[in-house]
C-alpha positions as CSV (number, residue, x, y, z in Angstrom):
1,X,-75.7,3.5,8.8
2,X,-77.6,0.4,9.8
3,X,-76.0,-2.8,8.2
4,X,-78.5,-4.1,6.4
5,X,-79.5,-7.8,6.8
6,X,-81.9,-10.5,5.0
7,X,-84.6,-9.0,7.1
8,X,-83.5,-4.7,6.3
9,X,-84.7,-6.9,2.6
10,X,-87.4,-8.6,4.0
11,X,-88.9,-5.7,5.3
12,X,-88.5,-3.8,1.9
13,X,-90.3,-6.2,0.0
14,X,-92.8,-7.4,1.9
15,X,-91.8,-11.0,2.0
16,X,-90.5,-13.0,4.9
17,X,-86.4,-13.5,5.7
18,X,-86.5,-17.0,4.5
19,X,-87.7,-16.1,0.9
20,X,-84.7,-13.5,1.2
21,X,-82.1,-16.2,1.9
22,X,-83.7,-18.2,-0.9
23,X,-83.2,-16.1,-3.7
24,X,-79.8,-16.2,-2.8
25,X,-79.5,-20.1,-1.6
26,X,-82.1,-21.2,-3.7
27,X,-83.2,-19.9,-6.4
28,X,-84.7,-22.6,-7.8
29,X,-87.8,-21.9,-4.9
30,X,-88.5,-18.4,-6.2
31,X,-90.3,-17.5,-9.3
32,X,-88.2,-15.1,-11.8
33,X,-89.8,-12.0,-11.1
34,X,-90.2,-12.4,-7.6
35,X,-85.8,-13.3,-7.0
36,X,-86.0,-10.3,-9.6
37,X,-87.2,-7.9,-6.3
38,X,-85.7,-9.4,-4.6
39,X,-82.0,-8.8,-5.5
40,X,-83.1,-5.2,-6.7
41,X,-83.7,-4.7,-3.1
42,X,-80.9,-5.9,-2.0
43,X,-78.8,-3.7,-4.5
44,X,-80.7,-0.1,-3.6
45,X,-80.6,-0.9,0.1
46,X,-76.1,-2.4,-0.6
47,X,-76.7,-5.1,0.8
48,X,-73.3,-7.2,0.2
49,X,-74.3,-10.9,1.1
50,X,-74.2,-12.7,3.9
51,X,-71.0,-12.8,6.0
52,X,-68.5,-15.1,5.5
53,X,-67.6,-15.9,9.5
54,X,-71.5,-16.6,9.9
55,X,-72.7,-18.6,6.7
56,X,-69.0,-21.1,8.4
57,X,-70.4,-21.1,11.6
58,X,-73.9,-22.5,10.2
59,X,-72.6,-24.6,7.9
60,X,-69.6,-25.9,10.1
61,X,-67.8,-25.6,7.0
62,X,-65.6,-23.1,5.8
63,X,-65.7,-23.5,1.6
64,X,-62.0,-24.1,1.3
65,X,-59.5,-26.6,0.8
66,X,-56.1,-25.8,2.1
67,X,-53.0,-26.7,-0.2
68,X,-49.3,-27.3,2.2
69,X,-46.6,-26.5,-0.3
70,X,-43.1,-26.5,0.5
71,X,-40.7,-23.3,-0.4
72,X,-42.6,-20.2,-1.0
73,X,-45.7,-19.3,-3.7
74,X,-43.4,-17.9,-6.2
75,X,-41.1,-20.6,-6.3
76,X,-44.3,-22.5,-7.1
77,X,-45.3,-20.5,-10.0
78,X,-41.6,-20.3,-11.4
79,X,-42.1,-24.3,-11.8
80,X,-44.1,-25.0,-14.3
81,X,-45.5,-28.3,-13.6
82,X,-46.1,-26.6,-10.1
83,X,-48.3,-24.0,-11.7
84,X,-50.2,-26.2,-13.8
85,X,-50.9,-28.4,-10.9
86,X,-52.1,-25.7,-8.1
87,X,-54.4,-24.2,-12.1
88,X,-55.7,-27.7,-11.4
89,X,-56.5,-28.4,-8.2
90,X,-58.5,-24.6,-8.0
91,X,-60.4,-25.5,-11.2
92,X,-61.8,-28.9,-9.7
93,X,-63.1,-26.6,-6.5
94,X,-64.6,-24.2,-7.8
95,X,-66.7,-26.9,-9.9
96,X,-67.9,-28.2,-6.5
97,X,-68.1,-24.3,-4.7
98,X,-65.0,-24.5,-2.5
99,X,-62.0,-22.1,-2.8
100,X,-58.9,-23.2,-2.6
101,X,-56.5,-21.4,0.4
102,X,-52.8,-21.2,-0.3
103,X,-50.8,-21.9,3.4
104,X,-47.5,-21.4,2.9
105,X,-44.6,-22.9,5.2
106,X,-44.6,-21.4,8.5
107,X,-40.3,-21.9,8.9
108,X,-40.1,-19.6,11.8
109,X,-42.4,-17.6,11.1
110,X,-44.7,-16.7,14.7
111,X,-47.9,-16.6,12.2
112,X,-48.1,-20.3,11.9
113,X,-51.2,-20.8,8.9
114,X,-51.7,-24.3,9.3
115,X,-52.3,-24.1,12.2
116,X,-54.2,-20.3,12.2
117,X,-55.8,-20.2,8.9
118,X,-60.0,-22.6,8.8
119,X,-60.3,-24.6,6.3
120,X,-62.3,-28.1,5.8
121,X,-59.5,-29.7,4.0
122,X,-55.9,-29.6,3.2
123,X,-53.6,-31.5,0.0
124,X,-49.8,-31.4,0.8
125,X,-48.1,-31.0,-2.3
126,X,-44.3,-31.9,-1.8
127,X,-44.1,-31.2,1.4
128,X,-41.6,-32.2,4.3
129,X,-42.5,-35.3,5.9
130,X,-41.2,-33.9,9.2
131,X,-42.6,-30.4,8.7
132,X,-44.2,-29.0,12.1
133,X,-46.8,-27.5,9.4
134,X,-48.2,-31.8,8.6
135,X,-48.3,-31.4,12.7
136,X,-50.5,-28.7,13.8
137,X,-52.7,-29.9,10.5
138,X,-53.0,-33.4,12.2
139,X,-53.3,-32.0,15.7
140,X,-56.6,-30.0,14.2
141,X,-57.6,-33.5,12.9
142,X,-58.2,-32.0,9.7
143,X,-59.2,-34.6,5.8
144,X,-55.5,-34.5,4.5
145,X,-54.8,-35.7,1.1
146,X,-50.8,-36.2,0.1
147,X,-49.8,-35.5,-3.4
148,X,-46.1,-36.5,-4.7
149,X,-45.5,-36.6,-1.2
150,X,-44.6,-39.5,1.3
151,X,-48.2,-39.9,3.7
152,X,-48.9,-41.5,6.7
153,X,-51.5,-43.7,8.1
154,X,-55.0,-42.2,7.9
155,X,-53.6,-39.1,5.1
156,X,-55.1,-40.3,2.0
157,X,-52.1,-40.7,-1.1
158,X,-52.1,-39.1,-5.0
159,X,-49.4,-39.6,-6.8
160,X,-47.7,-40.0,-10.5
161,X,-45.6,-44.1,-11.4
162,X,-42.2,-41.9,-10.5
163,X,-40.1,-45.0,-10.7
164,X,-41.8,-46.6,-13.7
165,X,-41.7,-43.7,-15.6
166,X,-38.1,-43.5,-14.7
167,X,-37.4,-46.8,-15.7
168,X,-39.4,-45.8,-19.5
169,X,-36.4,-42.7,-20.1
170,X,-33.3,-45.7,-18.8
171,X,-34.1,-48.5,-20.8
172,X,-35.1,-45.6,-23.6
173,X,-31.4,-44.3,-23.6
174,X,-30.4,-48.4,-23.2
175,X,-32.1,-49.6,-26.3
176,X,-30.3,-46.7,-27.6
177,X,-27.0,-48.1,-27.3
178,X,-25.6,-45.9,-24.7
179,X,-23.4,-47.4,-21.6
180,X,-22.1,-44.4,-19.9
181,X,-24.5,-42.5,-18.6
182,X,-25.9,-40.1,-16.2
183,X,-28.1,-38.5,-13.8
184,X,-28.9,-35.5,-12.6
185,X,-30.8,-35.6,-9.8
186,X,-32.9,-33.4,-6.8
187,X,-30.5,-33.0,-3.7
188,X,-32.2,-34.0,-0.8
189,X,-32.2,-34.6,3.0
190,X,-32.2,-38.5,4.3
191,X,-34.6,-37.3,6.6
192,X,-36.8,-36.2,4.8
193,X,-36.8,-37.4,1.2
194,X,-38.2,-35.9,-1.8
195,X,-41.1,-38.5,-2.8
196,X,-40.6,-37.9,-6.3
197,X,-36.4,-37.5,-6.4
198,X,-36.8,-40.8,-4.6
199,X,-39.0,-42.6,-7.1
200,X,-37.4,-41.6,-9.6
201,X,-33.5,-42.6,-8.1
202,X,-35.4,-45.9,-7.4
203,X,-36.9,-45.8,-11.4
204,X,-33.3,-45.0,-13.2
205,X,-30.9,-47.5,-10.6
206,X,-34.0,-50.3,-11.8
207,X,-33.0,-50.4,-15.6
208,X,-29.8,-49.4,-15.5
209,X,-28.4,-52.5,-12.9
210,X,-30.5,-54.7,-14.6
211,X,-28.1,-53.5,-17.8
212,X,-24.6,-53.9,-15.6
213,X,-24.0,-50.2,-16.0
214,X,-23.0,-48.1,-13.3
215,X,-23.8,-44.0,-14.0
216,X,-22.8,-40.6,-12.6
217,X,-24.6,-39.0,-10.3
218,X,-24.5,-35.6,-9.8
219,X,-26.8,-34.4,-6.6
220,X,-28.4,-30.7,-6.7
221,X,-30.4,-28.1,-5.0
222,X,-33.7,-26.5,-7.1
223,X,-32.9,-23.1,-5.8
224,X,-30.8,-21.0,-7.3
225,X,-32.1,-21.7,-11.1
226,X,-28.1,-21.9,-12.4
227,X,-27.7,-24.5,-9.3
228,X,-28.7,-27.7,-11.6
229,X,-27.1,-26.1,-14.5
230,X,-23.8,-26.0,-12.6
231,X,-23.9,-29.3,-11.4
232,X,-24.3,-30.8,-14.8
233,X,-21.3,-29.2,-16.3
234,X,-19.1,-31.3,-13.7
235,X,-21.5,-34.2,-15.2
236,X,-20.2,-33.5,-18.8
237,X,-16.1,-31.0,-18.4
238,X,-14.9,-34.1,-18.2
239,X,-12.6,-36.5,-20.8
240,X,-15.4,-39.5,-20.0
241,X,-18.2,-37.6,-20.4
242,X,-21.5,-39.3,-19.6
243,X,-23.4,-39.8,-23.8
244,X,-26.6,-39.4,-22.3
245,X,-28.1,-37.9,-19.5
246,X,-31.9,-38.8,-17.6
247,X,-33.0,-36.1,-15.6
248,X,-35.2,-34.9,-11.9
249,X,-37.1,-32.8,-15.0
250,X,-37.4,-30.5,-17.5
251,X,-35.9,-27.6,-15.9
252,X,-32.9,-30.0,-15.1
253,X,-32.9,-31.0,-18.8
254,X,-33.0,-27.2,-19.7
255,X,-29.8,-26.8,-17.8
256,X,-28.5,-29.9,-18.8
257,X,-28.8,-29.1,-22.5
258,X,-27.4,-25.4,-22.3
259,X,-24.5,-27.1,-20.2
260,X,-23.6,-29.2,-23.0
261,X,-24.0,-26.0,-25.2
262,X,-21.3,-24.1,-23.0
263,X,-19.1,-27.0,-23.5
264,X,-19.5,-27.3,-27.0
265,X,-21.3,-30.2,-27.0
266,X,-24.4,-30.8,-29.7
267,X,-27.3,-32.1,-28.3
268,X,-28.3,-35.0,-29.5
269,X,-25.1,-36.0,-31.7
270,X,-23.1,-35.6,-28.9
271,X,-25.0,-35.8,-26.3
272,X,-28.8,-37.5,-24.9
273,X,-31.4,-35.9,-22.3
274,X,-34.3,-37.1,-21.0
275,X,-36.8,-34.9,-18.8
276,X,-39.5,-36.1,-16.4
277,X,-42.9,-33.9,-16.2
278,X,-43.1,-33.0,-20.1
279,X,-43.8,-29.3,-19.4
280,X,-45.4,-27.1,-21.5
281,X,-42.1,-26.5,-22.8
282,X,-40.8,-30.0,-23.2
283,X,-42.1,-29.7,-27.4
284,X,-41.0,-25.9,-28.0
285,X,-37.7,-26.4,-26.9
286,X,-34.9,-26.8,-29.1
287,X,-33.9,-29.3,-30.2
288,X,-38.2,-30.8,-28.4
289,X,-37.4,-32.3,-25.9
290,X,-37.2,-36.1,-25.2
291,X,-39.6,-36.8,-21.2
292,X,-41.9,-38.6,-19.5
293,X,-44.6,-37.6,-19.6
294,X,-47.2,-36.8,-16.4
295,X,-50.6,-36.1,-16.3
296,X,-51.0,-32.6,-13.9
297,X,-54.2,-31.5,-14.3
298,X,-55.8,-34.9,-13.4
299,X,-53.7,-35.3,-10.8
300,X,-55.1,-32.2,-9.7
301,X,-58.5,-33.3,-10.1
302,X,-57.4,-36.5,-8.2
303,X,-56.3,-35.6,-5.1
304,X,-59.8,-32.6,-5.0
305,X,-62.2,-36.2,-5.2
306,X,-60.2,-37.7,-2.7
307,X,-60.2,-34.9,0.1
308,X,-63.9,-34.3,-1.1
309,X,-64.3,-38.0,-0.3
310,X,-62.6,-37.6,3.0
311,X,-64.7,-34.2,3.6
312,X,-67.6,-36.3,3.3
313,X,-66.6,-39.5,5.8
314,X,-65.0,-41.9,3.4
315,X,-61.6,-42.9,2.5
316,X,-60.5,-43.0,-1.2
317,X,-58.4,-45.1,-2.6
318,X,-54.6,-44.5,-3.1
319,X,-54.3,-43.2,-6.8
320,X,-51.7,-44.0,-8.6
321,X,-51.7,-42.0,-11.9
322,X,-50.3,-43.8,-14.9
323,X,-46.2,-42.1,-17.1
324,X,-45.0,-42.7,-19.9
325,X,-42.5,-41.6,-22.8
326,X,-42.3,-39.1,-24.9
327,X,-39.5,-39.1,-27.9
328,X,-38.7,-36.5,-29.3
329,X,-35.0,-34.4,-30.7
330,X,-33.0,-34.5,-27.4
331,X,-32.0,-38.4,-28.1
332,X,-30.6,-40.9,-30.6
333,X,-27.4,-43.4,-31.1
334,X,-24.3,-42.4,-29.4
335,X,-22.0,-41.7,-31.9
336,X,-18.7,-43.3,-31.7
337,X,-15.3,-40.9,-29.9
């Protein structure tokens, strides 16, 4: 069967090929009756729409923005904050008539998405700055925006105030009277330090050093899920255990609460716990979690706004979104013991 084209439809209706094209791409240029006849003819002939590759070639645009992430997509969706960010980016792109293309990290795979997948620009979400994927994207000279990731010259940046938020968390425990304070943070490699982990550690240290408090720090990998629990257990299972703990994320805070409960400790009576992110589970956890709130949907929208500006030939200003402390029931003044 011959392929149905715009000309096939034009011949059926008795109009020009341009008129048929306008029926799909510029409907305001036609009367409602004419457009309806054209669409009906297209349906009769089994027209499936313009060829995406040909359209991209003609426009010089694919209509899609890539998102490069560390790890696997399943890990991203398991994390409430990453899932919310992906959703906000997808929604913001959709309102601009663009699609989201996920670019998994290549590792040692022969297929390199950053090299081979056609996109108009790329969002770098919490990526390893030394990643070979970023090097491939730079060779392609694609517009790029770094989110929660240390960028390089020419790469736009969108961040939340991780350092300020962490400082608020530590100051909260200090104000309540805690002086034995622990930190459960993300383990990172010196050559590819995680940006949020670095900034949050600086924020905790800002507040604790000013108060003369030397915290006990444990660092854990993000995966497997039990790693944070084991790290928190090692922090709490000691005679001089902390009375308050600040955590890299809400997920780490939940793991810390589980570890405390396994040792017979009550939260917050025996241990105060502060998270970071204010994920969807923070308010409904038991006890409701004191945490640092970041505007994840706003971060997604800001990232899309920045990549759109770059694609239009403009250089966006760096974005730093505020963080706030949300005090709930997982923190209280320390009890004497």
